[in-house]
C-alpha positions as CSV (number, residue, x, y, z in Angstrom):
1,T,-12.1,20.4,10.3
2,L,-15.8,20.2,11.0
3,T,-17.9,23.2,12.0
4,A,-21.3,23.2,13.8
5,T,-24.0,25.4,12.4
6,G,-26.0,26.1,15.6
7,G,-28.2,24.2,17.9
8,T,-27.0,20.9,19.3
9,T,-24.6,19.2,16.9
10,A,-23.5,15.6,17.1
11,F,-20.0,15.0,15.9
12,F,-18.5,11.5,15.3
13,D,-14.8,10.7,15.6
14,G,-12.9,7.4,16.0
15,Y,-9.7,5.8,17.0
16,A,-6.8,5.7,14.4
17,E,-8.5,8.2,12.1
18,G,-5.9,10.9,12.3
19,N,-5.8,14.3,14.0
20,D,-9.1,16.2,13.8
21,V,-10.4,19.6,14.7
22,L,-14.1,20.4,15.5
23,N,-15.5,23.9,15.8
24,A,-18.4,23.6,18.2
25,S,-21.4,26.0,17.9
26,S,-21.0,29.0,20.1
27,G,-24.1,31.0,19.4
28,S,-26.6,28.6,21.0
29,A,-27.3,27.5,24.5
30,A,-27.5,23.9,23.3
31,E,-24.6,21.6,24.1
32,D,-22.7,19.8,21.4
33,V,-21.9,16.1,21.7
34,V,-18.8,14.3,20.4
35,N,-19.4,10.6,19.9
36,L,-16.2,8.7,20.1
37,Y,-17.7,5.6,18.5
38,N,-14.8,3.2,18.8
39,I,-12.8,4.7,21.7
40,N,-12.9,3.6,25.3
41,L,-11.4,5.4,28.3
42,N,-8.3,3.2,28.5
43,Q,-7.4,4.4,24.9
44,L,-7.2,8.0,26.0
45,T,-3.8,9.2,27.2
46,G,-4.5,12.9,27.7
47,Y,-7.4,15.3,28.0
48,T,-7.1,19.0,28.8
49,I,-9.5,21.9,28.9
50,D,-8.0,25.3,28.1
51,N,-9.4,28.6,27.2
52,N,-11.9,28.0,24.3
53,K,-10.4,24.6,23.5
54,I,-10.6,20.9,24.6
55,T,-7.9,18.6,23.5
56,I,-8.0,14.8,23.7
57,T,-5.0,12.6,22.9
58,T,-5.3,8.8,22.1
59,A,-2.9,5.9,22.6
60,A,-2.4,6.1,18.8
61,N,-0.8,9.5,19.4
62,E,-3.6,11.3,17.6
63,T,-5.4,14.4,18.9
64,L,-8.9,15.6,18.7
65,T,-9.3,19.4,19.3
66,V,-12.7,20.9,19.9
67,N,-12.7,24.7,19.7
68,T,-15.6,25.9,21.9
69,T,-16.7,28.4,24.5
70,K,-19.4,26.1,26.0
71,D,-19.6,22.7,27.6
72,V,-19.3,19.6,25.4
73,T,-20.3,16.1,26.1
74,F,-18.1,13.2,25.0
75,R,-19.7,9.8,24.6
76,L,-17.4,6.7,24.5
77,A,-17.9,3.4,22.7
78,D,-18.9,1.6,26.0
79,G,-21.7,4.1,26.6
80,A,-19.9,6.2,29.3
81,A,-20.3,10.0,28.9
82,Y,-18.2,12.8,30.2
83,R,-18.9,16.5,30.1
84,A,-16.0,19.1,29.7
85,Q,-17.2,22.1,31.7
86,M,-15.6,25.2,30.3
87,S,-16.5,27.5,33.2
88,D,-14.2,25.7,35.7
89,K,-12.2,23.6,33.3
90,T,-13.2,20.2,34.9
91,W,-14.6,16.9,33.7
92,Q,-17.9,15.6,35.0
93,S,-19.9,12.4,34.4
94,A,-22.7,13.2,32.1
């Protein structure tokens, strides 16, 4: 488990590294970024936005859970970026 301390926090996570939990900063207006440095979109098998939580599942059957109340941007290995918008529980290109 990793916890942000405020401001914009850059997390790094990768494929086949086990299940992880990130606690994003909630006291700042800044948006946290999760860098999935060796993961591409075709390696993701599920991604949900629930109340105060974003969960991503990989083809290796691992999960990354981000506990947050604000939007989080996910950057993939190929440079693509997607924002999880907590207000309406949707994904947008970032």
